[in-house]
GUMI-959277 format. One record per residue (C-alpha): residue number from 0; x, y, z. Coordinates in steps of 0.02 Angstrom, whole numbers. Example, Ala and Ser with C-alpha at 12.3 -4.5 7.8 and 13.67 -1.06 7.14 Angstrom:
num 0, x 615, y -225, z 390
num 1, x 684, y -53, z 357
***
This chain:
num 0, x -799, y 1292, z -107
num 1, x -604, y 1303, z -126
num 2, x -562, y 1337, z -303
num 3, x -370, y 1286, z -352
num 4, x -299, y 1347, z -503
num 5, x -193, y 1234, z -602
num 6, x -113, y 1239, z -789
num 7, x -137, y 1130, z -916
num 8, x -17, y 1107, z -1055
num 9, x -150, y 1120, z -1180
num 10, x -282, y 1249, z -1116
num 11, x -165, y 1347, z -1010
num 12, x -245, y 1398, z -815
num 13, x -395, y 1313, z -755
num 14, x -505, y 1298, z -606
num 15, x -519, y 1133, z -499
num 16, x -612, y 1077, z -337
num 17, x -500, y 982, z -211
num 18, x -584, y 818, z -262
num 19, x -520, y 855, z -448
num 20, x -350, y 830, z -381
num 21, x -246, y 668, z -334
num 22, x -102, y 720, z -215
num 23, x 38, y 585, z -204
num 24, x 161, y 605, z -68
num 25, x 304, y 494, z -70
num 26, x 422, y 457, z 72
num 27, x 560, y 506, z -55
num 28, x 514, y 697, z -86
num 29, x 562, y 737, z -255
num 30, x 451, y 580, z -316
num 31, x 295, y 664, z -243
num 32, x 169, y 727, z -366
num 33, x -22, y 780, z -406
num 34, x -123, y 745, z -561
num 35, x -297, y 795, z -608
num 36, x -406, y 786, z -778
num 37, x -410, y 939, z -865
num 38, x -587, y 995, z -858
num 39, x -582, y 1071, z -1046
num 40, x -479, y 941, z -1135
num 41, x -491, y 791, z -1020
num 42, x -296, y 765, z -1040
num 43, x -227, y 681, z -880
num 44, x -113, y 820, z -804
num 45, x 49, y 759, z -703
num 46, x 160, y 882, z -605
num 47, x 292, y 870, z -483
num 48, x 231, y 943, z -297
num 49, x 374, y 1008, z -206
num 50, x 353, y 1039, z 1
num 51, x 278, y 1199, z -34
num 52, x 151, y 1138, z -187
num 53, x 121, y 989, z -46
num 54, x 81, y 1107, z 91
num 55, x -23, y 1238, z -17
num 56, x -130, y 1087, z -68
num 57, x -157, y 1014, z 81
num 58, x -217, y 1187, z 136
num 59, x -341, y 1192, z -4
num 60, x -421, y 1047, z 56
num 61, x -337, y 923, z -63
num 62, x -323, y 743, z 10
num 63, x -137, y 652, z 15
num 64, x -98, y 475, z -4
num 65, x 72, y 431, z 54
num 66, x 152, y 303, z -44
num 67, x 338, y 240, z -48
num 68, x 462, y 224, z -177
num 69, x 511, y 38, z -220
num 70, x 680, y -16, z -153
num 71, x 726, y -75, z -325
num 72, x 732, y 98, z -397
num 73, x 873, y 160, z -282
num 74, x 968, y -15, z -313
num 75, x 1141, y -2, z -395
num 76, x 1125, y -50, z -594
num 77, x 1259, y -168, z -657
num 78, x 1287, y -211, z -836
num 79, x 1213, y -142, z -989
num 80, x 1061, y -56, z -999
num 81, x 903, y -116, z -1084
num 82, x 892, y -92, z -1262
num 83, x 721, y -92, z -1385
num 84, x 823, y -249, z -1466
num 85, x 821, y -340, z -1297
num 86, x 643, y -297, z -1272
num 87, x 613, y -376, z -1458
num 88, x 715, y -508, z -1442
num 89, x 624, y -551, z -1280
num 90, x 449, y -540, z -1358
num 91, x 502, y -660, z -1494
num 92, x 573, y -781, z -1359
num 93, x 403, y -772, z -1271
num 94, x 309, y -806, z -1435
num 95, x 380, y -1000, z -1446
num 96, x 306, y -1129, z -1328
num 97, x 476, y -1161, z -1265
num 98, x 509, y -1004, z -1197
num 99, x 558, y -1044, z -1016
num 100, x 684, y -1181, z -1086
num 101, x 763, y -1060, z -1206
num 102, x 790, y -920, z -1069
num 103, x 854, y -1060, z -957
num 104, x 991, y -1100, z -1090
num 105, x 1034, y -916, z -1128
num 106, x 1041, y -870, z -943
num 107, x 1181, y -1026, z -928
num 108, x 1282, y -950, z -1051
num 109, x 1312, y -808, z -955
***
Protein backbone atom coordinates (compact mmCIF):
# COMPACT_ATOMS: atom_id res chain seq x y z
CA UNK A 1 0.00 0.00 0.00
CA UNK A 2 1.22 3.48 -0.90
CA UNK A 3 2.10 5.78 1.98
CA UNK A 4 1.98 9.53 1.45
CA UNK A 5 3.65 11.94 3.86
CA UNK A 6 2.03 15.26 4.57
CA UNK A 7 2.38 17.91 7.24
CA UNK A 8 -0.21 18.82 9.84
CA UNK A 9 0.35 22.32 11.29
CA UNK A 10 -0.20 20.92 14.79
CA UNK A 11 1.36 17.44 14.68
CA UNK A 12 4.05 17.82 12.03
CA UNK A 13 4.69 15.05 9.52
CA UNK A 14 2.01 12.36 9.28
CA UNK A 15 1.56 9.30 7.07
CA UNK A 16 -1.58 8.90 4.98
CA UNK A 17 -2.99 6.52 2.40
CA UNK A 18 -4.37 7.74 -0.94
CA UNK A 19 -7.89 7.18 0.42
CA UNK A 20 -7.17 9.65 3.25
CA UNK A 21 -6.58 12.52 0.84
CA UNK A 22 -9.15 14.53 -1.12
CA UNK A 23 -7.64 16.22 -4.18
CA UNK A 24 -9.65 19.02 -5.83
CA UNK A 25 -8.22 20.18 -9.15
CA UNK A 26 -9.67 23.47 -10.37
CA UNK A 27 -9.85 24.53 -14.00
CA UNK A 28 -8.26 27.75 -12.66
CA UNK A 29 -5.03 26.09 -11.47
CA UNK A 30 -4.15 28.45 -8.55
CA UNK A 31 -7.38 27.39 -6.79
CA UNK A 32 -6.50 23.66 -6.71
CA UNK A 33 -6.00 22.12 -3.29
CA UNK A 34 -5.85 18.90 -1.31
CA UNK A 35 -7.15 18.18 2.14
CA UNK A 36 -6.99 15.43 4.72
CA UNK A 37 -7.99 14.72 8.26
CA UNK A 38 -4.91 14.45 10.46
CA UNK A 39 -4.78 10.89 11.79
CA UNK A 40 -3.35 12.15 15.11
CA UNK A 41 -5.40 15.23 16.03
CA UNK A 42 -8.30 14.87 13.51
CA UNK A 43 -7.87 18.47 12.34
CA UNK A 44 -8.96 19.04 8.75
CA UNK A 45 -5.86 20.27 6.92
CA UNK A 46 -6.16 22.01 3.55
CA UNK A 47 -3.19 22.98 1.40
CA UNK A 48 -2.72 24.44 -2.09
CA UNK A 49 -1.85 21.98 -4.85
CA UNK A 50 0.24 23.29 -7.72
CA UNK A 51 0.81 21.17 -10.85
CA UNK A 52 3.74 19.33 -9.27
CA UNK A 53 1.75 18.38 -6.14
CA UNK A 54 -1.25 17.31 -8.26
CA UNK A 55 0.97 15.01 -10.34
CA UNK A 56 2.67 13.56 -7.25
CA UNK A 57 -0.63 12.83 -5.52
CA UNK A 58 -2.20 11.30 -8.63
CA UNK A 59 0.88 9.14 -9.21
CA UNK A 60 0.56 8.03 -5.57
CA UNK A 61 -2.99 6.81 -6.20
CA UNK A 62 -5.03 9.78 -4.99
CA UNK A 63 -8.22 10.32 -6.99
CA UNK A 64 -8.78 13.85 -8.28
CA UNK A 65 -12.08 15.69 -8.51
CA UNK A 66 -12.17 18.47 -11.09
CA UNK A 67 -14.16 21.61 -10.29
CA UNK A 68 -14.68 25.04 -11.81
CA UNK A 69 -14.27 28.37 -10.08
CA UNK A 70 -17.64 30.18 -10.11
CA UNK A 71 -17.71 33.03 -12.62
CA UNK A 72 -18.75 35.44 -9.86
CA UNK A 73 -15.32 35.15 -8.28
CA UNK A 74 -13.66 36.72 -11.32
CA UNK A 75 -16.27 39.44 -11.90
CA UNK A 76 -15.23 43.05 -11.51
CA UNK A 77 -16.32 44.43 -8.15
CA UNK A 78 -17.91 47.84 -7.91
CA UNK A 79 -18.92 49.90 -4.92
CA UNK A 80 -17.77 49.80 -1.33
CA UNK A 81 -16.69 46.59 0.37
CA UNK A 82 -19.27 44.69 2.44
CA UNK A 83 -18.44 45.28 6.12
CA UNK A 84 -19.36 43.61 9.41
CA UNK A 85 -21.66 46.57 10.09
CA UNK A 86 -23.44 45.83 6.80
CA UNK A 87 -23.83 42.20 7.86
CA UNK A 88 -25.25 43.20 11.23
CA UNK A 89 -27.68 45.64 9.58
CA UNK A 90 -28.80 42.89 7.19
CA UNK A 91 -29.27 40.46 10.09
CA UNK A 92 -31.40 42.99 11.97
CA UNK A 93 -33.39 43.67 8.80
CA UNK A 94 -34.19 39.95 8.42
CA UNK A 95 -35.39 39.75 12.04
CA UNK A 96 -38.44 41.87 11.15
CA UNK A 97 -41.45 40.31 9.37
CA UNK A 98 -41.55 43.17 6.89
CA UNK A 99 -37.92 42.69 5.87
CA UNK A 100 -38.60 42.28 2.17
CA UNK A 101 -40.56 45.51 1.88
CA UNK A 102 -37.85 47.33 3.87
CA UNK A 103 -35.19 45.90 1.58
CA UNK A 104 -37.08 47.08 -1.51
CA UNK A 105 -37.49 50.54 0.03
CA UNK A 106 -33.78 50.82 0.88
CA UNK A 107 -32.77 49.55 -2.57
CA UNK A 108 -35.03 52.09 -4.30
CA UNK A 109 -33.17 54.93 -2.54
CA UNK A 110 -29.90 53.96 -4.21
